[in-house]
PQR file with spaces between the fields and no chain letter, atoms N, CA, C, O and H, PARSE charges and radii, in Angstrom:
ATOM       1  N    MET     1      78.844   99.110   85.073 -0.4000 1.5000
ATOM       2  CA   MET     1      78.969  100.409   85.697 -0.0000 2.0000
ATOM       3  C    MET     1      79.204  101.441   84.610  0.5500 1.7000
ATOM       4  O    MET     1      80.087  101.268   83.770 -0.5500 1.4000
ATOM       5  N    ALA     2      78.442  102.486   84.616 -0.4000 1.5000
ATOM       6  CA   ALA     2      78.580  103.506   83.586 -0.0000 2.0000
ATOM       7  C    ALA     2      79.501  104.642   84.016  0.5500 1.7000
ATOM       8  O    ALA     2      80.317  105.111   83.222 -0.5500 1.4000
ATOM       9  H    ALA     2      77.725  102.627   85.299  0.4000 1.0000
ATOM      10  N    PHE     3      79.379  105.084   85.253 -0.4000 1.5000
ATOM      11  CA   PHE     3      80.163  106.218   85.716 -0.0000 2.0000
ATOM      12  C    PHE     3      80.966  105.847   86.955  0.5500 1.7000
ATOM      13  O    PHE     3      80.551  105.013   87.760 -0.5500 1.4000
ATOM      14  H    PHE     3      78.716  104.703   85.897  0.4000 1.0000
ATOM      15  N    VAL     4      82.127  106.485   87.090 -0.4000 1.5000
ATOM      16  CA   VAL     4      83.011  106.257   88.219 -0.0000 2.0000
ATOM      17  C    VAL     4      83.380  107.610   88.802  0.5500 1.7000
ATOM      18  O    VAL     4      83.703  108.541   88.065 -0.5500 1.4000
ATOM      19  H    VAL     4      82.465  107.163   86.437  0.4000 1.0000
ATOM      20  N    ILE     5      83.332  107.717   90.113 -0.4000 1.5000
ATOM      21  CA   ILE     5      83.762  108.949   90.774 -0.0000 2.0000
ATOM      22  C    ILE     5      85.247  108.806   91.059  0.5500 1.7000
ATOM      23  O    ILE     5      85.675  107.861   91.722 -0.5500 1.4000
ATOM      24  H    ILE     5      83.070  106.960   90.711  0.4000 1.0000
ATOM      25  N    THR     6      86.024  109.748   90.556 -0.4000 1.5000
ATOM      26  CA   THR     6      87.481  109.669   90.625 -0.0000 2.0000
ATOM      27  C    THR     6      88.053  110.522   91.753  0.5500 1.7000
ATOM      28  O    THR     6      87.313  111.144   92.515 -0.5500 1.4000
ATOM      29  H    THR     6      85.676  110.516   90.018  0.4000 1.0000
ATOM      30  N    SER     7      89.365  110.541   91.847 -0.4000 1.5000
ATOM      31  CA   SER     7      90.080  111.129   92.977 -0.0000 2.0000
ATOM      32  C    SER     7      89.789  112.599   93.301  0.5500 1.7000
ATOM      33  O    SER     7      89.904  112.956   94.473 -0.5500 1.4000
ATOM      34  H    SER     7      89.966  110.035   91.228  0.4000 1.0000
ATOM      35  N    PRO     8      89.426  113.470   92.374 -0.5600 1.5000
ATOM      36  CA   PRO     8      89.123  114.846   92.784  0.2800 2.0000
ATOM      37  C    PRO     8      88.015  114.918   93.844  0.5500 1.7000
ATOM      38  O    PRO     8      87.939  115.889   94.596 -0.5500 1.4000
ATOM      39  N    CYS     9      87.170  113.905   93.901 -0.4000 1.5000
ATOM      40  CA   CYS     9      86.101  113.876   94.900 -0.0000 2.0000
ATOM      41  C    CYS     9      86.671  113.781   96.315  0.5500 1.7000
ATOM      42  O    CYS     9      86.077  114.296   97.262 -0.5500 1.4000
ATOM      43  H    CYS     9      87.232  113.116   93.290  0.4000 1.0000
ATOM      44  N    ARG    10      87.806  113.131   96.454 -0.4000 1.5000
ATOM      45  CA   ARG    10      88.417  112.963   97.783 -0.0000 2.0000
ATOM      46  C    ARG    10      88.654  114.302   98.467  0.5500 1.7000
ATOM      47  O    ARG    10      88.554  114.405   99.690 -0.5500 1.4000
ATOM      48  H    ARG    10      88.289  112.713   95.685  0.4000 1.0000
ATOM      49  N    HIS    11      88.963  115.309   97.692 -0.4000 1.5000
ATOM      50  CA   HIS    11      89.288  116.603   98.262 -0.0000 2.0000
ATOM      51  C    HIS    11      88.085  117.531   98.342  0.5500 1.7000
ATOM      52  O    HIS    11      88.097  118.503   99.098 -0.5500 1.4000
ATOM      53  H    HIS    11      89.045  115.224   96.699  0.4000 1.0000
ATOM      54  N    GLU    12      87.059  117.241   97.576 -0.4000 1.5000
ATOM      55  CA   GLU    12      85.906  118.135   97.491 -0.0000 2.0000
ATOM      56  C    GLU    12      84.708  117.626   98.289  0.5500 1.7000
ATOM      57  O    GLU    12      84.221  118.301   99.196 -0.5500 1.4000
ATOM      58  H    GLU    12      87.049  116.452   96.962  0.4000 1.0000
ATOM      59  N    LYS    13      84.244  116.440   97.946 -0.4000 1.5000
ATOM      60  CA   LYS    13      83.066  115.835   98.576 -0.0000 2.0000
ATOM      61  C    LYS    13      81.903  116.819   98.685  0.5500 1.7000
ATOM      62  O    LYS    13      81.279  116.936   99.739 -0.5500 1.4000
ATOM      63  H    LYS    13      84.639  115.891   97.209  0.4000 1.0000
ATOM      64  N    ALA    14      81.618  117.522   97.599 -0.4000 1.5000
ATOM      65  CA   ALA    14      80.587  118.553   97.588 -0.0000 2.0000
ATOM      66  C    ALA    14      79.172  117.987   97.645  0.5500 1.7000
ATOM      67  O    ALA    14      78.273  118.639   98.176 -0.5500 1.4000
ATOM      68  H    ALA    14      82.125  117.427   96.742  0.4000 1.0000
ATOM      69  N    ALA    15      78.958  116.798   97.113 -0.4000 1.5000
ATOM      70  CA   ALA    15      77.675  116.084   97.173 -0.0000 2.0000
ATOM      71  C    ALA    15      76.580  116.628   96.262  0.5500 1.7000
ATOM      72  O    ALA    15      75.425  116.225   96.401 -0.5500 1.4000
ATOM      73  H    ALA    15      79.688  116.268   96.682  0.4000 1.0000
ATOM      74  N    GLU    16      76.898  117.519   95.347 -0.4000 1.5000
ATOM      75  CA   GLU    16      75.890  117.949   94.388 -0.0000 2.0000
ATOM      76  C    GLU    16      75.364  116.764   93.591  0.5500 1.7000
ATOM      77  O    GLU    16      74.196  116.736   93.204 -0.5500 1.4000
ATOM      78  H    GLU    16      77.836  117.846   95.235  0.4000 1.0000
ATOM      79  N    CYS    17      76.231  115.788   93.349 -0.4000 1.5000
ATOM      80  CA   CYS    17      75.837  114.596   92.602 -0.0000 2.0000
ATOM      81  C    CYS    17      74.738  113.825   93.332  0.5500 1.7000
ATOM      82  O    CYS    17      73.817  113.306   92.702 -0.5500 1.4000
ATOM      83  H    CYS    17      77.180  115.811   93.664  0.4000 1.0000
ATOM      84  N    VAL    18      74.833  113.753   94.625 -0.4000 1.5000
ATOM      85  CA   VAL    18      73.833  113.041   95.430 -0.0000 2.0000
ATOM      86  C    VAL    18      72.479  113.726   95.292  0.5500 1.7000
ATOM      87  O    VAL    18      71.452  113.064   95.147 -0.5500 1.4000
ATOM      88  H    VAL    18      75.581  114.174   95.137  0.4000 1.0000
ATOM      89  N    ASP    19      72.485  115.041   95.338 -0.4000 1.5000
ATOM      90  CA   ASP    19      71.244  115.817   95.276 -0.0000 2.0000
ATOM      91  C    ASP    19      70.500  115.668   93.950  0.5500 1.7000
ATOM      92  O    ASP    19      69.270  115.719   93.926 -0.5500 1.4000
ATOM      93  H    ASP    19      73.320  115.579   95.456  0.4000 1.0000
ATOM      94  N    VAL    20      71.230  115.486   92.846 -0.4000 1.5000
ATOM      95  CA   VAL    20      70.577  115.431   91.534 -0.0000 2.0000
ATOM      96  C    VAL    20      70.260  114.019   91.050  0.5500 1.7000
ATOM      97  O    VAL    20      69.547  113.859   90.060 -0.5500 1.4000
ATOM      98  H    VAL    20      72.229  115.445   92.866  0.4000 1.0000
ATOM      99  N    CYS    21      70.764  113.012   91.712 -0.4000 1.5000
ATOM     100  CA   CYS    21      70.560  111.632   91.253 -0.0000 2.0000
ATOM     101  C    CYS    21      69.100  111.217   91.436  0.5500 1.7000
ATOM     102  O    CYS    21      68.598  111.209   92.560 -0.5500 1.4000
ATOM     103  H    CYS    21      71.344  113.142   92.516  0.4000 1.0000
ATOM     104  N    PRO    22      68.413  110.872   90.342 -0.5600 1.5000
ATOM     105  CA   PRO    22      66.994  110.521   90.436  0.2800 2.0000
ATOM     106  C    PRO    22      66.720  109.146   91.045  0.5500 1.7000
ATOM     107  O    PRO    22      65.582  108.845   91.405 -0.5500 1.4000
ATOM     108  N    VAL    23      67.754  108.310   91.161 -0.4000 1.5000
ATOM     109  CA   VAL    23      67.545  106.969   91.711 -0.0000 2.0000
ATOM     110  C    VAL    23      68.360  106.719   92.988  0.5500 1.7000
ATOM     111  O    VAL    23      68.468  105.581   93.445 -0.5500 1.4000
ATOM     112  H    VAL    23      68.678  108.554   90.868  0.4000 1.0000
ATOM     113  N    ASP    24      68.919  107.764   93.549 -0.4000 1.5000
ATOM     114  CA   ASP    24      69.682  107.669   94.807 -0.0000 2.0000
ATOM     115  C    ASP    24      70.740  106.567   94.783  0.5500 1.7000
ATOM     116  O    ASP    24      70.825  105.764   95.712 -0.5500 1.4000
ATOM     117  H    ASP    24      68.832  108.688   93.178  0.4000 1.0000
ATOM     118  N    CYS    25      71.536  106.531   93.734 -0.4000 1.5000
ATOM     119  CA   CYS    25      72.541  105.476   93.613 -0.0000 2.0000
ATOM     120  C    CYS    25      73.933  105.900   94.070  0.5500 1.7000
ATOM     121  O    CYS    25      74.887  105.136   93.925 -0.5500 1.4000
ATOM     122  H    CYS    25      71.467  107.184   92.980  0.4000 1.0000
ATOM     123  N    ILE    26      74.062  107.102   94.618 -0.4000 1.5000
ATOM     124  CA   ILE    26      75.367  107.586   95.043 -0.0000 2.0000
ATOM     125  C    ILE    26      75.420  107.569   96.564  0.5500 1.7000
ATOM     126  O    ILE    26      74.576  108.151   97.244 -0.5500 1.4000
ATOM     127  H    ILE    26      73.286  107.723   94.736  0.4000 1.0000
ATOM     128  N    GLU    27      76.442  106.882   97.077 -0.4000 1.5000
ATOM     129  CA   GLU    27      76.584  106.733   98.519 -0.0000 2.0000
ATOM     130  C    GLU    27      77.914  107.299   98.989  0.5500 1.7000
ATOM     131  O    GLU    27      78.914  107.278   98.272 -0.5500 1.4000
ATOM     132  H    GLU    27      77.128  106.409   96.525  0.4000 1.0000
ATOM     133  N    LYS    28      77.894  107.803  100.212 -0.4000 1.5000
ATOM     134  CA   LYS    28      79.096  108.378  100.803 -0.0000 2.0000
ATOM     135  C    LYS    28      79.955  107.283  101.415  0.5500 1.7000
ATOM     136  O    LYS    28      79.497  106.500  102.247 -0.5500 1.4000
ATOM     137  H    LYS    28      77.082  107.820  100.795  0.4000 1.0000
ATOM     138  N    GLY    29      81.199  107.248  100.986 -0.4000 1.5000
ATOM     139  CA   GLY    29      82.173  106.336  101.566 -0.0000 2.0000
ATOM     140  C    GLY    29      83.010  107.089  102.583  0.5500 1.7000
ATOM     141  O    GLY    29      82.730  108.247  102.895 -0.5500 1.4000
ATOM     142  H    GLY    29      81.571  107.884  100.310  0.4000 1.0000
ATOM     143  N    GLU    30      84.020  106.439  103.089 -0.4000 1.5000
ATOM     144  CA   GLU    30      84.867  107.063  104.110 -0.0000 2.0000
ATOM     145  C    GLU    30      85.577  108.310  103.600  0.5500 1.7000
ATOM     146  O    GLU    30      85.662  109.313  104.310 -0.5500 1.4000
ATOM     147  H    GLU    30      84.247  105.499  102.836  0.4000 1.0000
ATOM     148  N    ASP    31      86.088  108.252  102.370 -0.4000 1.5000
ATOM     149  CA   ASP    31      86.856  109.378  101.866 -0.0000 2.0000
ATOM     150  C    ASP    31      86.331  109.982  100.567  0.5500 1.7000
ATOM     151  O    ASP    31      86.904  110.944  100.056 -0.5500 1.4000
ATOM     152  H    ASP    31      86.019  107.438  101.793  0.4000 1.0000
ATOM     153  N    GLN    32      85.241  109.422  100.026 -0.4000 1.5000
ATOM     154  CA   GLN    32      84.659  109.979   98.810 -0.0000 2.0000
ATOM     155  C    GLN    32      83.284  109.356   98.588  0.5500 1.7000
ATOM     156  O    GLN    32      82.847  108.508   99.366 -0.5500 1.4000
ATOM     157  H    GLN    32      84.775  108.640  100.441  0.4000 1.0000
ATOM     158  N    TYR    33      82.611  109.776   97.532 -0.4000 1.5000
ATOM     159  CA   TYR    33      81.319  109.201   97.162 -0.0000 2.0000
ATOM     160  C    TYR    33      81.527  108.113   96.120  0.5500 1.7000
ATOM     161  O    TYR    33      82.530  108.108   95.406 -0.5500 1.4000
ATOM     162  H    TYR    33      82.966  110.465   96.900  0.4000 1.0000
ATOM     163  N    PHE    34      80.559  107.180   96.039 -0.4000 1.5000
ATOM     164  CA   PHE    34      80.621  106.083   95.085 -0.0000 2.0000
ATOM     165  C    PHE    34      79.275  105.921   94.399  0.5500 1.7000
ATOM     166  O    PHE    34      78.233  106.179   95.001 -0.5500 1.4000
ATOM     167  H    PHE    34      79.745  107.185   96.619  0.4000 1.0000
ATOM     168  N    ILE    35      79.294  105.494   93.138 -0.4000 1.5000
ATOM     169  CA   ILE    35      78.077  105.247   92.363 -0.0000 2.0000
ATOM     170  C    ILE    35      77.812  103.741   92.344  0.5500 1.7000
ATOM     171  O    ILE    35      78.682  102.954   91.970 -0.5500 1.4000
ATOM     172  H    ILE    35      80.140  105.284   92.649  0.4000 1.0000
ATOM     173  N    ASP    36      76.606  103.351   92.750 -0.4000 1.5000
ATOM     174  CA   ASP    36      76.213  101.941   92.749 -0.0000 2.0000
ATOM     175  C    ASP    36      75.869  101.530   91.314  0.5500 1.7000
ATOM     176  O    ASP    36      74.888  102.014   90.750 -0.5500 1.4000
ATOM     177  H    ASP    36      75.899  103.990   93.054  0.4000 1.0000
ATOM     178  N    PRO    37      76.670  100.642   90.725 -0.5600 1.5000
ATOM     179  CA   PRO    37      76.441  100.259   89.332  0.2800 2.0000
ATOM     180  C    PRO    37      75.148   99.487   89.123  0.5500 1.7000
ATOM     181  O    PRO    37      74.631   99.447   88.006 -0.5500 1.4000
ATOM     182  N    ASN    38      74.624   98.880   90.162 -0.4000 1.5000
ATOM     183  CA   ASN    38      73.393   98.102   90.043 -0.0000 2.0000
ATOM     184  C    ASN    38      72.139   98.965   90.089  0.5500 1.7000
ATOM     185  O    ASN    38      71.058   98.517   89.706 -0.5500 1.4000
ATOM     186  H    ASN    38      75.044   98.913   91.069  0.4000 1.0000
ATOM     187  N    THR    39      72.283  100.198   90.555 -0.4000 1.5000
ATOM     188  CA   THR    39      71.141  101.102   90.682 -0.0000 2.0000
ATOM     189  C    THR    39      71.171  102.218   89.647  0.5500 1.7000
ATOM     190  O    THR    39      70.123  102.729   89.252 -0.5500 1.4000
ATOM     191  H    THR    39      73.161  100.561   90.865  0.4000 1.0000
ATOM     192  N    CYS    40      72.354  102.593   89.212 -0.4000 1.5000
ATOM     193  CA   CYS    40      72.535  103.700   88.263 -0.0000 2.0000
ATOM     194  C    CYS    40      71.777  103.442   86.964  0.5500 1.7000
ATOM     195  O    CYS    40      71.805  102.337   86.422 -0.5500 1.4000
ATOM     196  H    CYS    40      73.205  102.178   89.533  0.4000 1.0000
ATOM     197  N    ILE    41      71.101  104.475   86.476 -0.4000 1.5000
ATOM     198  CA   ILE    41      70.358  104.370   85.208 -0.0000 2.0000
ATOM     199  C    ILE    41      71.082  105.096   84.070  0.5500 1.7000
ATOM     200  O    ILE    41      70.506  105.299   83.002 -0.5500 1.4000
ATOM     201  H    ILE    41      71.078  105.373   86.916  0.4000 1.0000
ATOM     202  N    ASP    42      72.318  105.481   84.290 -0.4000 1.5000
ATOM     203  CA   ASP    42      73.163  106.118   83.268 -0.0000 2.0000
ATOM     204  C    ASP    42      72.582  107.416   82.724  0.5500 1.7000
ATOM     205  O    ASP    42      72.741  107.716   81.541 -0.5500 1.4000
ATOM     206  H    ASP    42      72.786  105.316   85.158  0.4000 1.0000
ATOM     207  N    CYS    43      71.916  108.185   83.567 -0.4000 1.5000
ATOM     208  CA   CYS    43      71.302  109.429   83.091 -0.0000 2.0000
ATOM     209  C    CYS    43      72.313  110.560   82.905  0.5500 1.7000
ATOM     210  O    CYS    43      72.078  111.466   82.105 -0.5500 1.4000
ATOM     211  H    CYS    43      71.787  107.941   84.528  0.4000 1.0000
ATOM     212  N    GLY    44      73.433  110.523   83.629 -0.4000 1.5000
ATOM     213  CA   GLY    44      74.455  111.552   83.499 -0.0000 2.0000
ATOM     214  C    GLY    44      74.217  112.822   84.288  0.5500 1.7000
ATOM     215  O    GLY    44      75.002  113.764   84.179 -0.5500 1.4000
ATOM     216  H    GLY    44      73.624  109.787   84.279  0.4000 1.0000
ATOM     217  N    ALA    45      73.163  112.877   85.074 -0.4000 1.5000
ATOM     218  CA   ALA    45      72.883  114.083   85.863 -0.0000 2.0000
ATOM     219  C    ALA    45      74.026  114.389   86.816  0.5500 1.7000
ATOM     220  O    ALA    45      74.350  115.554   87.047 -0.5500 1.4000
ATOM     221  H    ALA    45      72.525  112.112   85.162  0.4000 1.0000
ATOM     222  N    CYS    46      74.629  113.361   87.364 -0.4000 1.5000
ATOM     223  CA   CYS    46      75.727  113.549   88.316 -0.0000 2.0000
ATOM     224  C    CYS    46      76.947  114.175   87.643  0.5500 1.7000
ATOM     225  O    CYS    46      77.650  114.990   88.242 -0.5500 1.4000
ATOM     226  H    CYS    46      74.365  112.415   87.177  0.4000 1.0000
ATOM     227  N    VAL    47      77.187  113.789   86.408 -0.4000 1.5000
ATOM     228  CA   VAL    47      78.338  114.312   85.668 -0.0000 2.0000
ATOM     229  C    VAL    47      78.219  115.826   85.519  0.5500 1.7000
ATOM     230  O    VAL    47      79.179  116.560   85.750 -0.5500 1.4000
ATOM     231  H    VAL    47      76.617  113.127   85.922  0.4000 1.0000
ATOM     232  N    ALA    48      77.040  116.277   85.133 -0.4000 1.5000
ATOM     233  CA   ALA    48      76.812  117.712   84.940 -0.0000 2.0000
ATOM     234  C    ALA    48      76.868  118.484   86.249  0.5500 1.7000
ATOM     235  O    ALA    48      77.241  119.657   86.255 -0.5500 1.4000
ATOM     236  H    ALA    48      76.260  115.680   84.946  0.4000 1.0000
ATOM     237  N    ALA    49      76.506  117.850   87.354 -0.4000 1.5000
ATOM     238  CA   ALA    49      76.436  118.542   88.640 -0.0000 2.0000
ATOM     239  C    ALA    49      77.769  118.618   89.376  0.5500 1.7000
ATOM     240  O    ALA    49      77.937  119.468   90.250 -0.5500 1.4000
ATOM     241  H    ALA    49      76.203  116.897   87.349  0.4000 1.0000
ATOM     242  N    CYS    50      78.705  117.761   89.045 -0.4000 1.5000
ATOM     243  CA   CYS    50      79.964  117.695   89.797 -0.0000 2.0000
ATOM     244  C    CYS    50      80.814  118.949   89.560  0.5500 1.7000
ATOM     245  O    CYS    50      81.193  119.237   88.424 -0.5500 1.4000
ATOM     246  H    CYS    50      78.568  117.071   88.335  0.4000 1.0000
ATOM     247  N    PRO    51      81.116  119.698   90.639 -0.5600 1.5000
ATOM     248  CA   PRO    51      81.879  120.946   90.477  0.2800 2.0000
ATOM     249  C    PRO    51      83.373  120.737   90.196  0.5500 1.7000
ATOM     250  O    PRO    51      84.063  121.677   89.803 -0.5500 1.4000
ATOM     251  N    VAL    52      83.874  119.515   90.396 -0.4000 1.5000
ATOM     252  CA   VAL    52      85.299  119.259   90.180 -0.0000 2.0000
ATOM     253  C    VAL    52      85.558  118.244   89.065  0.5500 1.7000
ATOM     254  O    VAL    52      86.668  117.728   88.938 -0.5500 1.4000
ATOM     255  H    VAL    52      83.313  118.751   90.716  0.4000 1.0000
ATOM     256  N    ASP    53      84.539  117.960   88.264 -0.4000 1.5000
ATOM     257  CA   ASP    53      84.666  117.027   87.141 -0.0000 2.0000
ATOM     258  C    ASP    53      85.271  115.687   87.563  0.5500 1.7000
ATOM     259  O    ASP    53      86.141  115.144   86.882 -0.5500 1.4000
ATOM     260  H    ASP    53      83.637  118.379   88.367  0.4000 1.0000
ATOM     261  N    ALA    54      84.794  115.165   88.697 -0.4000 1.5000
ATOM     262  CA   ALA    54      85.323  113.910   89.228 -0.0000 2.0000
ATOM     263  C    ALA    54      84.608  112.680   88.686  0.5500 1.7000
ATOM     264  O    ALA    54      85.065  111.559   88.909 -0.5500 1.4000
ATOM     265  H    ALA    54      84.088  115.606   89.249  0.4000 1.0000
ATOM     266  N    ILE    55      83.491  112.865   87.974 -0.4000 1.5000
ATOM     267  CA   ILE    55      82.700  111.722   87.520 -0.0000 2.0000
ATOM     268  C    ILE    55      82.968  111.477   86.038  0.5500 1.7000
ATOM     269  O    ILE    55      82.790  112.353   85.192 -0.5500 1.4000
ATOM     270  H    ILE    55      83.120  113.776   87.793  0.4000 1.0000
ATOM     271  N    VAL    56      83.408  110.240   85.758 -0.4000 1.5000
ATOM     272  CA   VAL    56      83.863  109.887   84.420 -0.0000 2.0000
ATOM     273  C    VAL    56      83.193  108.583   83.983  0.5500 1.7000
ATOM     274  O    VAL    56      82.976  107.683   84.795 -0.5500 1.4000
ATOM     275  H    VAL    56      83.552  109.528   86.445  0.4000 1.0000
ATOM     276  N    ASP    57      82.873  108.493   82.704 -0.4000 1.5000
ATOM     277  CA   ASP    57      82.387  107.236   82.147 -0.0000 2.0000
ATOM     278  C    ASP    57      83.506  106.205   82.302  0.5500 1.7000
ATOM     279  O    ASP    57      84.672  106.500   82.039 -0.5500 1.4000
ATOM     280  H    ASP    57      83.050  109.223   82.045  0.4000 1.0000
ATOM     281  N    GLU    58      83.146  105.003   82.729 -0.4000 1.5000
ATOM     282  CA   GLU    58      84.170  103.986   82.982 -0.0000 2.0000
ATOM     283  C    GLU    58      85.029  103.696   81.762  0.5500 1.7000
ATOM     284  O    GLU    58      86.184  103.297   81.910 -0.5500 1.4000
ATOM     285  H    GLU    58      82.199  104.763   82.943  0.4000 1.0000
ATOM     286  N    HIS    59      84.501  103.884   80.568 -0.4000 1.5000
ATOM     287  CA   HIS    59      85.252  103.629   79.350 -0.0000 2.0000
ATOM     288  C    HIS    59      86.208  104.774   78.998  0.5500 1.7000
ATOM     289  O    HIS    59      87.010  104.654   78.073 -0.5500 1.4000
ATOM     290  H    HIS    59      83.562  104.208   80.448  0.4000 1.0000
ATOM     291  N    GLU    60      86.119  105.874   79.734 -0.4000 1.5000
ATOM     292  CA   GLU    60      86.988  107.026   79.486 -0.0000 2.0000
ATOM     293  C    GLU    60      88.008  107.226   80.599  0.5500 1.7000
ATOM     294  O    GLU    60      88.699  108.244   80.630 -0.5500 1.4000
ATOM     295  H    GLU    60      85.467  105.971   80.486  0.4000 1.0000
ATOM     296  N    LEU    61      88.107  106.263   81.511 -0.4000 1.5000
ATOM     297  CA   LEU    61      89.087  106.374   82.593 -0.0000 2.0000
ATOM     298  C    LEU    61      90.499  106.307   82.026  0.5500 1.7000
ATOM     299  O    LEU    61      90.791  105.512   81.134 -0.5500 1.4000
ATOM     300  H    LEU    61      87.545  105.436   81.485  0.4000 1.0000
ATOM     301  N    SER    62      91.361  107.151   82.557 -0.4000 1.5000
ATOM     302  CA   SER    62      92.767  107.072   82.176 -0.0000 2.0000
ATOM     303  C    SER    62      93.396  105.919   82.958  0.5500 1.7000
ATOM     304  O    SER    62      92.835  105.487   83.965 -0.5500 1.4000
ATOM     305  H    SER    62      91.123  107.798   83.283  0.4000 1.0000
ATOM     306  N    PRO    63      94.530  105.423   82.521 -0.5600 1.5000
ATOM     307  CA   PRO    63      95.159  104.302   83.230  0.2800 2.0000
ATOM     308  C    PRO    63      95.377  104.572   84.724  0.5500 1.7000
ATOM     309  O    PRO    63      95.244  103.662   85.542 -0.5500 1.4000
ATOM     310  N    ASP    64      95.707  105.800   85.077 -0.4000 1.5000
ATOM     311  CA   ASP    64      95.932  106.104   86.492 -0.0000 2.0000
ATOM     312  C    ASP    64      94.631  106.205   87.299  0.5500 1.7000
ATOM     313  O    ASP    64      94.672  106.270   88.527 -0.5500 1.4000
ATOM     314  H    ASP    64      95.815  106.539   84.412  0.4000 1.0000
ATOM     315  N    GLN    65      93.490  106.218   86.624 -0.4000 1.5000
ATOM     316  CA   GLN    65      92.197  106.260   87.307 -0.0000 2.0000
ATOM     317  C    GLN    65      91.551  104.879   87.448  0.5500 1.7000
ATOM     318  O    GLN    65      90.517  104.748   88.104 -0.5500 1.4000
ATOM     319  H    GLN    65      93.457  106.165   85.626  0.4000 1.0000
ATOM     320  N    GLU    66      92.140  103.863   86.849 -0.4000 1.5000
ATOM     321  CA   GLU    66      91.567  102.513   86.884 -0.0000 2.0000
ATOM     322  C    GLU    66      91.342  102.023   88.314  0.5500 1.7000
ATOM     323  O    GLU    66      90.386  101.295   88.579 -0.5500 1.4000
ATOM     324  H    GLU    66      92.980  103.969   86.317  0.4000 1.0000
ATOM     325  N    GLU    67      92.215  102.419   89.227 -0.4000 1.5000
ATOM     326  CA   GLU    67      92.071  101.994   90.620 -0.0000 2.0000
ATOM     327  C    GLU    67      90.764  102.502   91.225  0.5500 1.7000
ATOM     328  O    GLU    67      90.241  101.897   92.161 -0.5500 1.4000
ATOM     329  H    GLU    67      92.992  103.011   89.011  0.4000 1.0000
ATOM     330  N    MET    68      90.236  103.597   90.706 -0.4000 1.5000
ATOM     331  CA   MET    68      88.986  104.142   91.234 -0.0000 2.0000
ATOM     332  C    MET    68      87.804  103.237   90.872  0.5500 1.7000
ATOM     333  O    MET    68      86.853  103.127   91.646 -0.5500 1.4000
ATOM     334  H    MET    68      90.660  104.088   89.945  0.4000 1.0000
ATOM     335  N    LEU    69      87.856  102.601   89.725 -0.4000 1.5000
ATOM     336  CA   LEU    69      86.833  101.641   89.335 -0.0000 2.0000
ATOM     337  C    LEU    69      86.871  100.442   90.283  0.5500 1.7000
ATOM     338  O    LEU    69      85.829   99.979   90.747 -0.5500 1.4000
ATOM     339  H    LEU    69      88.629  102.690   89.096  0.4000 1.0000
ATOM     340  N    GLU    70      88.056   99.950   90.561 -0.4000 1.5000
ATOM     341  CA   GLU    70      88.215   98.831   91.475 -0.0000 2.0000
ATOM     342  C    GLU    70      87.726   99.190   92.880  0.5500 1.7000
ATOM     343  O    GLU    70      87.100   98.373   93.556 -0.5500 1.4000
ATOM     344  H    GLU    70      88.903  100.326   90.184  0.4000 1.0000
ATOM     345  N    LYS    71      88.010  100.390   93.301 -0.4000 1.5000
ATOM     346  CA   LYS    71      87.580  100.855   94.618 -0.0000 2.0000
ATOM     347  C    LYS    71      86.053  100.914   94.697  0.5500 1.7000
ATOM     348  O    LYS    71      85.469  100.517   95.706 -0.5500 1.4000
ATOM     349  H    LYS    71      88.519  101.054   92.752  0.4000 1.0000
ATOM     350  N    ALA    72      85.413  101.400   93.652 -0.4000 1.5000
ATOM     351  CA   ALA    72      83.947  101.478   93.621 -0.0000 2.0000
ATOM     352  C    ALA    72      83.328  100.092   93.623  0.5500 1.7000
ATOM     353  O    ALA    72      82.349   99.846   94.327 -0.5500 1.4000
ATOM     354  H    ALA    72      85.887  101.723   92.832  0.4000 1.0000
ATOM     355  N    GLU    73      83.893   99.191   92.841 -0.4000 1.5000
ATOM     356  CA   GLU    73      83.376   97.823   92.793 -0.0000 2.0000
ATOM     357  C    GLU    73      83.489   97.154   94.155  0.5500 1.7000
ATOM     358  O    GLU    73      82.584   96.428   94.566 -0.5500 1.4000
ATOM     359  H    GLU    73      84.688   99.391   92.269  0.4000 1.0000
ATOM     360  N    SER    74      84.584   97.390   94.854 -0.4000 1.5000
ATOM     361  CA   SER    74      84.777   96.823   96.190 -0.0000 2.0000
ATOM     362  C    SER    74      83.814   97.414   97.203  0.5500 1.7000
ATOM     363  O    SER    74      83.355   96.714   98.106 -0.5500 1.4000
ATOM     364  H    SER    74      85.319   97.981   94.521  0.4000 1.0000
ATOM     365  N    PHE    75      83.505   98.693   97.062 -0.4000 1.5000
ATOM     366  CA   PHE    75      82.603   99.366   97.998 -0.0000 2.0000
ATOM     367  C    PHE    75      81.219   98.734   97.990  0.5500 1.7000
ATOM     368  O    PHE    75      80.588   98.609   99.040 -0.5500 1.4000
ATOM     369  H    PHE    75      83.878   99.262   96.329  0.4000 1.0000
ATOM     370  N    PHE    76      80.744   98.336   96.820 -0.4000 1.5000
ATOM     371  CA   PHE    76      79.398   97.772   96.697 -0.0000 2.0000
ATOM     372  C    PHE    76      79.381   96.236   96.676  0.5500 1.7000
ATOM     373  O    PHE    76      78.328   95.637   96.458 -0.5500 1.4000
ATOM     374  H    PHE    76      81.257   98.437   95.967  0.4000 1.0000
ATOM     375  N    ALA    77      80.529   95.599   96.900 -0.4000 1.5000
ATOM     376  CA   ALA    77      80.594   94.127   96.891 -0.0000 2.0000
ATOM     377  C    ALA    77      79.938   93.530   98.121  0.5500 1.7000
ATOM     378  O    ALA    77      79.904   92.309   98.271 -0.5500 1.4000
ATOM     379  H    ALA    77      81.384   96.085   97.078  0.4000 1.0000
């Protein structure tokens, strides 16, 4: 998984990321959007489009954001 949508999405859910994704790998969950790691091509278009900077490279997650990676992995399991 290259990118993870973090907690700011819970409050915004603007969906600009969905509109710009060339491979439609972003899906709406109950309380936020999630990026499918098996479909994502790591283009970064979603990162640039997010108005609340909620999309982060998985290797740049802070310790308090690690749960968001686990949540995304569970969503697509």
